[in-house]
C-alpha positions in Angstrom: 62.6 20.9 -48.7 58.8 21.3 -48.8 55.8 19.6 -46.9 53.6 17.3 -48.6 50.2 16.4 -47.0 49.4 12.8 -46.8 45.8 12.5 -45.3 46.4 13.8 -41.7 50.1 13.5 -41.7 52.9 15.9 -43.0 55.8 14.2 -44.5 59.1 15.8 -45.4 60.1 15.5 -48.9 63.7 16.3 -49.5 64.3 18.5 -52.6 65.0 16.1 -55.5 64.3 13.1 -53.4 61.5 10.7 -52.2 59.5 11.2 -49.2 60.9 10.0 -46.0 57.6 8.5 -44.7 58.1 10.0 -41.4 55.3 11.9 -39.5 56.6 15.5 -38.7 55.8 14.7 -35.0 58.5 12.1 -34.9 58.9 10.1 -31.8 58.0 6.6 -30.8 54.9 4.6 -30.9 54.9 3.8 -34.6 54.9 7.4 -35.5 51.3 8.1 -34.6 49.7 11.6 -33.8 48.5 10.2 -30.3 52.0 9.4 -29.5 53.1 12.8 -29.8 50.6 13.9 -27.1 52.6 12.1 -24.6 53.3 14.4 -21.7 50.8 17.0 -23.1 48.3 16.2 -20.3 46.6 19.3 -19.0 47.8 20.5 -15.9 45.6 20.6 -12.6 44.2 23.8 -11.7 43.1 25.6 -8.5 39.4 25.4 -8.7 38.8 21.4 -9.3 37.5 21.1 -6.0 34.9 23.7 -6.4 31.8 22.5 -8.2 31.3 24.2 -11.5 28.1 25.9 -10.6 30.0 27.8 -7.8 33.1 28.8 -10.0 33.8 32.4 -10.2 36.0 33.9 -12.9 37.2 37.6 -13.6 38.1 38.8 -17.0 37.5 37.3 -20.3 39.1 35.2 -22.8 43.0 34.8 -22.4 42.9 37.2 -19.2 40.2 35.4 -17.6 41.2 34.6 -14.0 39.7 32.2 -11.3 38.5 34.0 -8.2 39.0 31.7 -5.3 37.6 33.9 -2.7 34.4 34.5 -4.6 33.9 31.0 -5.6 34.4 29.8 -1.9 31.9 32.5 -0.9 29.3 31.5 -3.4 29.6 27.8 -2.4 29.3 28.7 1.3 26.2 30.5 0.9 24.7 27.9 -1.3 25.3 25.2 1.5 24.1 27.6 4.2 20.9 27.9 2.3 20.5 24.0 2.4 21.3 23.7 5.9 18.7 26.3 6.8 16.1 24.3 5.0 17.0 21.0 6.4 18.0 22.3 9.8 18.6 19.8 12.5 16.1 17.3 11.2 16.5 13.7 11.7 18.0 12.0 8.7 16.1 9.0 7.2 17.7 5.4 8.2 20.1 3.9 5.9 17.4 1.7 4.4 13.8 0.8 4.9 14.8 -1.9 7.3 15.9 0.8 9.7 12.5 2.1 10.4 11.2 1.3 14.1 7.6 2.0 15.3 6.7 2.8 19.0 4.0 0.2 19.4 2.5 1.7 22.5 1.6 4.8 20.5 -0.7 2.7 18.3 -2.9 1.4 20.7 -3.5 -1.6 22.6 -3.1 -4.9 20.7 -0.9 -3.5 18.0 1.9 -5.9 16.9 4.6 -3.6 15.7 6.8 -6.6 14.4 3.9 -8.3 12.6 2.9 -4.9 11.0 6.5 -4.1 9.8 6.9 -7.7 8.4 3.9 -7.6 6.4 4.6 -7.5 2.6 2.3 -4.5 1.9 4.0 -2.6 4.8 7.4 -3.4 3.4 6.5 -2.0 0.0 5.0 1.2 1.8 8.3 1.5 3.8 10.4 1.3 0.7 8.3 4.1 -0.8 8.6 6.3 2.1 12.3 5.7 2.4 12.7 6.8 -1.1 11.0 10.1 -0.4 13.3 10.8 2.4 10.9 10.1 5.1 12.8 10.1 8.7 11.7 7.7 11.6 9.7 10.4 13.4 7.7 11.2 10.5 7.0 7.6 9.7 5.8 7.2 13.3 3.4 10.2 12.9 2.2 8.9 9.5 1.3 5.6 10.5 0.1 6.8 13.9 -2.4 9.0 12.2 -3.4 6.4 9.5 -4.1 3.6 12.1 -5.7 5.7 14.8 -7.6 8.2 12.8 -7.9 8.2 9.0 -8.6 4.2 8.8 -11.7 4.3 11.4 -13.1 7.3 9.6 -12.9 5.6 6.3 -14.4 2.4 7.7 -17.2 4.4 8.7 -17.6 6.0 5.8 -17.5 2.9 3.8 -20.2 1.2 6.0 -22.5 4.3 5.5 -22.1 4.2 1.8 -22.7 0.5 1.8 -26.1 0.9 3.9 -27.2 3.6 1.6 -26.4 1.6 -1.6 -28.3 -1.5 -0.1 -31.2 0.6 0.9 -31.4 1.9 -2.7 -31.1 -1.7 -4.0 -33.8 -3.1 -2.0 -36.3 0.0 -2.6 -36.2 -1.0 -6.3 -37.8 -4.4 -5.1 -39.8 -3.1 -2.1 -41.4 0.2 -3.3 -43.4 1.3 -0.3 -42.0 2.0 3.1 -44.3 -0.6 4.4 -43.0 -3.2 1.9 -39.7 -2.3 3.0 -40.2 -2.4 6.7 -42.0 -6.0 6.1 -39.3 -7.5 4.0 -36.2 -6.3 6.4 -38.4 -7.7 9.5 -39.0 -11.0 7.7 -35.2 -11.2 6.8 -34.2 -10.3 10.4 -36.4 -13.0 12.0 -35.4 -15.6 9.7 -31.8 -14.9 10.1 -32.3 -15.0 14.0 -34.1 -18.1 13.9 -31.9 -20.2 11.9 -28.5 -19.0 13.6 -27.3 -21.6 15.9 -26.2 -19.0 18.4 -25.8 -15.1 19.0 -22.4 -15.4 17.6 -23.4 -17.1 14.5 -26.2 -14.4 14.1 -23.7 -11.6 14.7 -21.4 -13.0 12.1 -23.9 -13.3 9.7 -25.3 -9.8 10.2 -21.7 -8.5 10.0 -21.1 -10.2 6.7 -24.4 -10.1 5.2 -26.3 -7.3 6.9 -25.9 -4.9 3.9 -26.4 -7.4 1.2 -29.5 -7.0 -0.7 -29.5 -10.3 -2.3 -29.0 -12.1 0.9 -31.7 -10.0 2.7 -34.2 -10.8 0.1 -33.6 -14.4 0.1 -34.0 -14.4 4.1 -37.2 -12.3 3.5 -38.5 -15.1 1.4 -37.5 -17.8 4.1 -39.2 -15.7 6.6 -42.3 -15.5 4.6 -42.5 -19.1 4.0 -42.1 -19.9 7.7 -45.0 -17.3 8.7 -47.3 -18.6 5.9 -46.6 -22.4 6.7 -49.3 -23.1 9.3 -50.0 -26.5 8.3 -46.7 -28.0 9.2 -46.9 -30.1 12.3 -43.8 -29.1 14.6 -43.4 -32.8 15.8 -43.0 -33.9 12.4 -39.8 -31.7 12.2 -38.4 -33.7 15.2 -38.9 -37.1 13.9 -38.8 -39.6 16.7 -37.1 -37.5 18.9 -38.6 -34.9 21.5 -37.6 -31.2 21.4 -36.5 -31.9 25.1 -34.2 -34.8 24.2 -32.8 -33.0 21.2 -32.0 -29.8 23.3 -30.3 -32.0 25.8 -28.1 -33.7 23.4 -24.5 -33.3 23.0 -25.1 -32.4 19.5 -26.9 -29.4 20.5 -25.1 -28.5 23.8 -21.5 -29.0 22.0 -21.0 -26.3 19.3 -18.0 -28.3 18.1 -20.1 -31.5 17.5 -20.2 -32.7 14.0 -24.1 -32.7 14.3 -24.5 -29.4 16.0 -25.8 -27.4 13.0 -27.9 -30.2 11.9 -29.5 -30.6 15.2 -29.7 -26.7 15.7 -31.4 -26.0 12.4 -34.0 -28.9 13.4 -34.8 -27.2 16.7 -35.0 -23.8 15.2 -37.6 -25.1 12.5 -39.5 -26.4 15.3 -39.9 -23.5 17.3 -40.4 -21.6 14.0 -43.3 -23.8 13.0 -44.8 -24.0 16.6 -44.4 -20.2 17.4 -44.8 -18.4 13.9 -43.1 -15.1 14.0 -41.2 -15.6 17.3 -37.6 -16.8 17.6 -36.3 -19.8 19.3 -34.5 -19.6 22.6 
């Protein structure tokens, strides 16, 4: 009998007869090569539980033998190295929602729950968790950020804003005297037309370093200073200054006409006492 190769199968051809059509592997499963692999799965070995990078073998080729003792020692030394780096450090929480802050360390008035619930804070916490930051480390980061870094940053921004504003105004008011006169007029006009100290402080906080507003306020201040012909009483209409100042509209800052009456009184005093500020 001789073998005749048909593709990947070897068929037995009896001498003087036709091929049988049966693969040499025989067996069930329709005579497939794969079915011949039944029961031929590789056996489990003694080193499957050791990570491949820690496995140690002795010898070469067919004589190669797994060294359990050397492999175990290598793996142990690797884990000791990791342990010495990590030490007894606190582990990060399971997820970002597990972070907790000690509000008392953040200063008076700090609302930890509101801070942690903020959308921006949540994004920051997820980023910190992804980097493996634990709760103690997060506390230190946030504490430093709020109590030290943020105030310094704000002071730096204020200084830069003042410098930029000064530079912009000096492009308009070239000399030192023009600069002093312009800012002085702006201050007086803003003070004169503010309803009260709180409003004046708010305007100064919002526009105190705004070169456009300062130039505008300076022009208003100059108009007030130069307008000597205005009769102060004309600004009051049929009212007296006493009655306006005693009115509910002036006394009650929540009254719908409070701003209107306050401006009216401010203009009266500005016209009557140029360069001075209404009481």
